[in-house]
C-alpha distance (Angstrom), angle and dihedral (degrees) to the residues before:
residue distance angle dihedral
M1 . . .
S2 3.74 . .
S3 3.76 131.3 .
A4 3.75 124.5 -117.9
G5 3.79 93.8 -154.1
S6 3.77 140.5 52.5
S7 3.81 94.5 -108.3
Q8 3.79 87.9 80.6
L9 3.79 98.1 -124.5
V10 3.79 105.4 -146.2
L11 3.78 109.6 -133.9
P12 3.81 129.5 -172.3
P13 3.80 121.5 -134.9
I14 3.80 116.7 -91.7
D15 3.79 93.5 -107.5
A16 3.79 91.7 54.0
V17 3.77 95.5 53.9
T18 3.79 94.6 42.5
D19 3.81 92.0 52.0
V20 3.78 91.1 -133.9
S21 3.79 117.2 154.3
V22 3.77 129.4 -173.4
T23 3.78 117.5 -109.3
T24 3.80 93.1 -131.1
P25 3.82 119.3 40.7
P26 3.81 112.5 -115.5
D27 3.82 89.3 -127.0
T28 3.78 87.4 71.6
Y29 3.78 86.9 72.0
R30 3.78 99.3 31.6
G31 3.78 92.6 59.1
S32 3.80 91.9 -173.8
T33 3.77 140.8 2.1
Q34 3.79 88.2 -94.3
E35 3.79 109.3 77.5
P36 3.82 114.7 -131.8
E37 3.75 123.0 -120.4
P38 3.80 115.3 -98.0
T39 3.80 113.2 -88.1
V40 3.79 123.7 -119.8
E41 3.78 89.2 -109.6
T42 3.78 117.6 100.2
I43 3.78 123.5 -165.2
T44 3.80 112.0 -124.2
D45 3.79 131.8 -177.4
T46 3.78 90.5 -93.3
G47 3.77 100.9 38.3
I48 3.79 138.8 -71.8
Q49 3.77 119.7 -15.8
N50 3.81 111.5 -152.6
A51 3.78 117.2 -152.3
T52 3.79 91.9 -127.4
G53 3.79 104.2 30.2
P54 3.80 147.2 36.1
P55 3.81 122.3 -68.3
E56 3.78 115.8 -73.3
T57 3.79 111.7 -131.4
L58 3.79 112.2 -132.4
S59 3.76 134.1 -162.9
A60 3.79 117.5 -127.2
D61 3.81 93.9 -98.7
E62 3.80 92.0 47.2
Y63 3.79 91.1 49.9
V64 3.79 91.9 50.3
A65 3.82 90.3 48.6
R66 3.82 91.0 53.1
V67 3.81 91.6 50.6
A68 3.81 88.9 48.9
E69 3.80 88.8 55.7
L70 3.80 90.3 50.0
V71 3.81 90.8 56.2
F72 3.80 88.3 71.1
I73 3.80 97.1 34.6
D74 3.79 104.0 39.4
P75 3.83 112.1 -3.0
A76 3.79 93.2 -179.6
R77 3.81 90.0 60.8
A78 3.78 89.8 44.7
G79 3.79 87.8 53.9
D80 3.79 89.7 57.9
R81 3.81 87.8 63.1
I82 3.80 98.1 54.8
G83 3.79 89.8 101.1
D84 3.80 90.3 54.6
L85 3.78 91.2 49.3
L86 3.80 92.6 50.6
S87 3.81 90.6 50.4
I88 3.80 92.8 48.5
F89 3.80 90.3 47.3
E90 3.81 92.0 62.3
T91 3.80 94.5 58.7
S92 3.80 104.0 30.8
D93 3.79 136.4 97.5
D94 3.80 124.5 -103.9
A95 3.81 95.8 -91.9
I96 3.80 94.2 54.6
R97 3.79 90.5 43.5
R98 3.80 90.4 55.7
D99 3.80 90.6 49.7
I100 3.80 91.0 50.0
S101 3.78 92.0 48.2
D102 3.81 90.6 49.2
T103 3.80 92.4 47.8
I104 3.79 93.0 51.5
E105 3.80 89.9 45.4
W106 3.83 91.7 54.1
L107 3.78 90.3 48.3
G108 3.79 88.7 52.2
Y109 3.80 89.1 56.0
R110 3.78 93.7 49.8
R111 3.81 106.0 32.9
P112 3.82 113.5 4.3
Q113 3.79 88.7 168.0
E114 3.80 86.8 76.7
F115 3.81 87.4 70.2
V116 3.80 94.8 63.6
T117 3.80 94.8 78.1
W118 3.79 91.0 48.7
S119 3.80 97.3 44.1
D120 3.80 93.1 113.1
G121 3.79 89.2 53.1
F122 3.79 90.3 51.6
V123 3.81 89.5 50.0
M124 3.81 88.9 54.5
C125 3.79 88.4 51.6
A126 3.79 91.1 47.9
T127 3.81 91.0 55.9
A128 3.81 94.7 48.5
D129 3.79 120.8 116.3
D130 3.80 89.8 -130.4
P131 3.84 106.1 91.4
E132 3.82 93.7 -150.3
Q133 3.79 91.4 53.4
A134 3.81 91.3 44.6
Y135 3.80 90.4 50.5
L136 3.81 91.9 51.5
G137 3.80 90.2 52.7
L138 3.81 96.6 46.4
R139 3.79 94.5 43.8
S140 3.80 91.5 51.0
L141 3.81 92.0 48.9
A142 3.80 89.6 51.4
Q143 3.81 90.4 49.8
V144 3.80 93.1 53.3
A145 3.82 94.4 51.3
N146 3.80 96.5 96.0
E147 3.81 90.3 50.1
N148 3.79 99.3 43.7
E149 3.80 121.7 4.4
T150 3.80 92.4 -172.2
A151 3.79 92.1 57.5
A152 3.80 92.4 47.4
A153 3.81 92.6 47.7
K154 3.79 89.1 64.4
G155 3.78 85.3 75.1
L156 3.82 96.0 59.2
K157 3.80 97.0 91.5
P158 3.82 95.8 49.5
A159 3.81 89.2 41.5
I160 3.80 92.4 54.6
N161 3.78 89.9 48.1
R162 3.83 90.6 55.2
L163 3.80 98.7 48.3
D164 3.80 94.3 100.3
T165 3.79 97.5 44.4
T166 3.80 118.0 127.4
D167 3.81 90.0 -137.7
I168 3.82 102.0 102.5
T169 3.80 96.7 -159.0
L170 3.80 93.3 47.9
R171 3.79 91.5 46.2
T172 3.79 92.6 53.4
A173 3.79 91.5 49.5
A174 3.81 90.2 51.5
L175 3.80 90.5 50.1
A176 3.79 90.1 48.4
V177 3.80 91.9 58.2
I178 3.80 89.5 51.4
A179 3.80 91.4 46.3
E180 3.79 89.8 52.7
V181 3.80 102.7 46.1
G182 3.81 108.4 1.5
A183 3.80 94.2 96.1
R184 3.81 89.4 65.7
H185 3.80 91.7 50.9
T186 3.79 103.9 39.2
Q187 3.79 95.4 147.3
Q188 3.80 90.2 59.4
V189 3.79 93.9 43.2
S190 3.81 95.1 45.1
R191 3.79 91.9 84.7
A192 3.79 86.8 66.5
D193 3.81 94.6 58.9
R194 3.80 93.8 113.4
S195 3.81 92.5 46.2
L196 3.80 91.6 49.4
A197 3.79 90.7 49.3
N198 3.80 90.6 50.7
A199 3.80 90.9 49.4
L200 3.81 90.3 57.8
T201 3.80 89.6 66.7
A202 3.80 98.8 32.0
P203 3.83 117.5 139.6
A204 3.83 94.0 -113.7
A205 3.82 114.8 78.2
R206 3.78 93.9 -147.6
V207 3.81 90.5 55.4
R208 3.80 89.7 51.9
T209 3.81 90.7 47.9
V210 3.79 95.3 55.8
A211 3.81 90.5 40.3
C212 3.82 89.0 57.6
I213 3.79 90.4 51.5
A214 3.81 91.9 49.1
A215 3.80 91.4 46.5
G216 3.80 92.5 50.3
N217 3.78 92.1 53.7
L218 3.80 96.3 43.3
L219 3.79 96.8 44.6
A220 3.80 91.8 48.9
V221 3.80 89.6 60.1
D222 3.80 110.1 29.9
P223 3.82 113.2 3.0
Q224 3.80 95.0 162.6
R225 3.80 89.2 70.9
F226 3.81 92.5 54.5
P227 3.82 108.4 48.0
Q228 3.81 95.8 147.8
T229 3.79 92.4 48.2
S230 3.81 92.1 49.2
M231 3.80 92.4 53.7
R232 3.82 95.6 42.0
L233 3.80 91.5 53.2
F234 3.80 89.3 74.1
A235 3.80 90.3 59.7
V236 3.81 90.3 61.9
L237 3.81 96.2 54.3
D238 3.81 89.8 88.0
D239 3.80 95.1 43.3
E240 3.81 112.1 149.1
D241 3.80 91.8 -138.0
E242 3.81 108.8 88.4
R243 3.78 95.9 -145.0
V244 3.81 93.4 47.9
N245 3.80 90.0 47.1
T246 3.80 91.1 51.3
Y247 3.80 95.6 49.0
A248 3.79 91.6 44.9
H249 3.80 89.1 58.4
V250 3.80 91.5 43.9
A251 3.80 89.4 52.2
L252 3.81 90.5 48.7
T253 3.80 90.1 50.3
N254 3.78 91.6 51.0
F255 3.80 91.3 47.3
A256 3.82 92.5 48.8
I257 3.79 95.2 49.9
E258 3.78 96.3 47.0
Q259 3.81 100.9 35.3
P260 3.82 109.4 21.9
A261 3.80 93.7 148.3
V262 3.79 95.4 60.0
I263 3.80 103.3 31.0
P264 3.82 108.4 117.2
N265 3.81 125.8 -129.5
K266 3.80 93.4 27.4
S267 3.80 94.7 178.5
V268 3.79 89.9 52.3
V269 3.81 90.3 49.4
V270 3.80 91.8 54.2
D271 3.81 93.0 45.7
R272 3.81 93.5 48.2
L273 3.77 97.5 45.3
D274 3.80 90.5 48.5
T275 3.82 87.8 63.7
V276 3.83 97.4 56.2
S277 3.79 134.6 63.1
D278 3.78 133.7 -138.5
E279 3.78 89.3 -121.2
L280 3.79 91.9 53.8
L281 3.79 91.5 50.8
G282 3.79 95.5 41.9
L283 3.80 93.1 -118.5
K284 3.78 129.7 136.8
E285 3.78 115.4 -89.1
G286 3.79 114.3 -80.7
T287 3.81 96.6 21.5
T288 3.80 99.0 114.8
A289 3.81 91.0 42.0
K290 3.79 88.7 53.8
A291 3.81 90.4 51.0
V292 3.80 91.7 51.3
A293 3.81 91.3 46.9
E294 3.80 93.1 50.9
V295 3.79 93.4 51.0
T296 3.81 92.4 43.5
K297 3.81 91.1 53.6
V298 3.80 90.1 54.0
Q299 3.80 90.6 48.9
A300 3.79 89.8 51.6
G301 3.78 92.0 50.2
Y302 3.80 97.8 -112.7
């Protein structure tokens, strides 16, 4: 994830903050640190085409398994099969759905650029009533953000619409899309101010974590559009979860550096940032001191 401000907000990948893990370790397919040469088999629309024989008809789970293998052998070819995977996902049982979700997740780690072509398909997933399908779409759009912001931004509308869901995993994916690209589209995201503020104090720690990241990016760019979020951020500074606490202070630092004139509770900001270190927050040296200096200058009327 990228930062909207100059304080270099350090953001974890979507899969780290959502605490989602694949059901089968990727090493199962890697086999070794040395990637194997591509096999002579080529996935076709109807199955597997062998170089020396007729097509091999595959069941849905076999087809998904072959694409999963391709992710670690030839990810570009695996990317060509995203459309197939999304189609199979709609009509498959839970086990196959999990395998498809894992396969697309691994591809997002290795070659997120493959998602650009299929961004409209992921948007369709993100708008589905099925929460698992919606999660797959939103997560994939968040993963592609660093490769193509325009493609990822297609997910903003469905992400905003999911911010108040009770599904924790889906809610974090929606917040991740906003954290990634919302700062470039603040007018569109501003209607979600109340939902973002509520997410900062949600029961689930991983929801609060991603909400802090989103808040830090949005408030650093256009705080006037997010008054409820800016005030609620202060309530998270004493969060009992260490990761939430850290990202709340990082978000406050980002906010203070970029918008010292409008940040509320300036005395509180100075007091709180004086109690943390750049090393603790994972920021470059001098970042918190810069934030304190910027706010102090405003207080002094400079």
